[in-house]
C-alpha positions in Angstrom: 6.5 -14.3 -14.1 5.6 -13.3 -10.4 2.7 -11.7 -9.1 4.8 -8.1 -8.6 6.0 -8.2 -11.7 2.4 -9.4 -13.3 0.2 -6.9 -11.0 2.6 -3.4 -12.6 2.2 -4.5 -16.1 -1.6 -4.8 -15.8 -1.4 -1.4 -14.3 0.2 0.2 -16.7 -2.7 0.9 -19.4 -4.7 3.6 -18.3 -7.8 3.3 -16.5 -7.2 0.3 -15.2 -7.9 -0.8 -11.5 -5.5 -1.7 -8.6 -4.7 -5.2 -8.6 -5.4 -7.5 -5.7 -2.6 -7.0 -3.8 -2.7 -3.3 -4.0 -6.2 -3.4 -3.0 -5.1 -5.5 0.3 -2.9 -3.7 0.8 -4.8 -0.2 1.4 -7.5 -1.7 2.8 -4.8 -3.3 5.3 -3.9 0.1 5.9 -7.1 1.1 6.7 -7.5 -0.9 9.8 -6.3 -0.3 13.4 -3.7 -2.1 14.9 -3.5 -3.1 18.6 -0.3 -4.2 20.3 3.3 -4.0 19.0 4.0 -6.0 16.4 0.1 -6.6 15.3 0.6 -5.1 12.0 3.9 -6.7 11.0 2.5 -10.3 11.8 -1.1 -8.9 9.6 1.7 -8.5 7.2 3.6 -11.8 6.8 0.2 -13.8 7.3 -2.4 -12.1 5.1 -0.2 -11.1 2.6 2.5 -13.2 2.7 5.0 -9.8 2.5 8.0 -9.0 4.9 7.3 -5.6 6.7 10.2 -3.5 4.4 8.8 -4.9 1.2 5.3 -4.0 2.5 6.2 -0.3 2.9 8.2 0.0 -0.1 4.6 -1.1 -2.3 3.1 0.8 0.2 5.2 3.6 -0.4 5.2 3.5 -4.4 1.2 3.2 -4.5 0.8 6.4 -2.5 2.0 8.2 -6.0 -0.4 6.1 -7.9 -3.1 7.7 -9.5 -5.4 4.4 -9.4 -4.8 3.9 -5.7 -5.8 7.3 -5.0 -9.2 7.2 -7.0 -9.9 3.6 -5.1 -9.1 4.9 -1.7 -8.8 8.8 -1.5 -9.4 9.0 2.0 -6.5 6.5 3.3 -4.2 7.5 0.4 -4.7 11.2 1.5 -3.8 10.5 5.4 -0.5 8.4 4.1 0.8 11.3 2.2 -0.1 13.6 5.1 1.6 11.5 7.1 4.9 11.0 5.1 5.4 14.8 4.1 5.1 15.6 8.0 7.9 12.8 8.5 10.0 14.4 5.7 9.8 17.4 6.9 11.0 16.4 10.5 14.1 15.4 9.1 
């Protein structure tokens, strides 16, 4: 079973925390990046993910109550950014 499905299945139960990948994604979002491409490079090198997949996983995390409990500041900030972008469209 691949890591993504395993992580998803482990998170199905109530009260279980985030997996290592989810925590890493939130931690990366909490960092500041300078220069063009620095964040995408970190996504590839540190997480081993394509940026497109990273943003898919991040978007799903923003709707996950476990992510909100684990890092409310980051999750709420990203939710506000996402909502602002939706209203601009």
